Phi, psi and omega in degrees: 000148182272159176253136182236142171252131171258127177255119184270122185242144173065211179110148181249110185228357178299326187279357179271142177288169178294328174295318177292324177292325174299320179293321179296316177301320178300324177297318177294320179297319183295318177296317176298318176297327176294311180303321180293317180299329178275357183077016184261336188294132178236353179156170180157147179192162169286148174256140181289155175291159170096014178291169180226156171254124178257136176218167179256125179232117182057034175083005181242144173276127184231153172284150177091178356296150183275142181275154176292157182306317185291347179256356184293136173280124183250354178179176180210160170227145174242128181207171181252146173207159184290330178197177183301323179295326179286323178295317175300319181294319174296322186292325181302339178274352181295132182299339183305324181295333183292328189254030174081007181272171177237161183230126173262129184253121180231132173282133175287132179258100182293142173241000000 
């Protein structure tokens, strides 16, 4: 089976109360646990705020350009699927889509 990484981008969460956010987090954990129960899960976590994009400009390493909030990668999942179509079908169940986020699906190229 191939491995796929889901990059979770954006999402609207500021309007939720702490109690509602707890329930939202539980939905993400439940989805990850479903992948574990199916033997597919290979990794995944939320990413902390404040990351940087490094690039080389005029021979110097510089921060930026900074991405807009809607494009920020906030987390990832790594799982196995037989092909891209199955990975896309599995990804559609991720709660992130419910909260205005988008998901980038990338197949891992093992070396």
